[in-house]
C-alpha positions, 0 to 999 in steps of 0.5 A, a space after each residue: 424181488 421186493 427185497 431188492 427193490 427195497 434196498 436198491 431204492 433208499 430215496 423216498 421220492 425215488 421209491 415213489 416214482 418207482 412204485 407209481 411207474 410199476 403200477 402202470 404196468 401189468 404184474 409180469 411186466 412191472 416184475 421185469 422193470 422192477 429187476 431192471 430199474 433196481 439193478 438186479 439185472 445189470 445192462 446189458 442183460 439177456 432174457 436168460 438173466 432176467 428168466 434166472 430171477 423167475 424160474 417158475 415162469 416159462 422162458 417164453 413168458 419171459 421173452 414175450 414180455 420183454 419184447 412187449 417192454 421194448 415195444 412200449 419203449 421201456 427197454 432197448 434191444 440190440 442183437 447180440 454179435 454172432 449169437 441168436 439173443 439179444 442184449 436189453 437195456 432199460 430206456 430210462 428211469 422210472 421218472 422218464 417212464 412217467 413223464 412219457 406215459 403221462 404225455 400220452 394220457 394226458 394227449 388221450 384225455 384231450 383228445 376225448 374230452 376237448 376244451 373240456 379236459 383244459 378246464 378240468 386241467 386249469 381247475 387242479 392247476 389253481 387249487 396247487 399249494 405253494 409246495 405242489 407249485 414249486 414241484 411243478 416248476 421243477 417238473 417243467 424246467 427239467 422237460 
């Protein structure tokens, strides 16, 4: 699905965020979310829709992975009326996923290392160049 990813993401900044977000996920999770985030599958989609692009995998493998993506908060699932299948949608874009994941990981680092982690973060903030400070300000104002 790499070809679709390349053509669907023309903005270099969006490509970087997509690559970062996919890098946080396992290989199959990343493959599925790449198809979702780049529009290879259009919402609402089913497991069958995703499996069509991954025919070499067992249907149950794709189903299980999509359930994990629901559990991780990347996908929403709603029962299809009158059917056993579910319709899926992305909960957000790669940037939203990265923001949520970063928050979870920062919380875990703070819980594990306490004030030492805060001191390390503060030291990193002091070392930012002007371009990085502007980017940080934009990120903070958008969240």
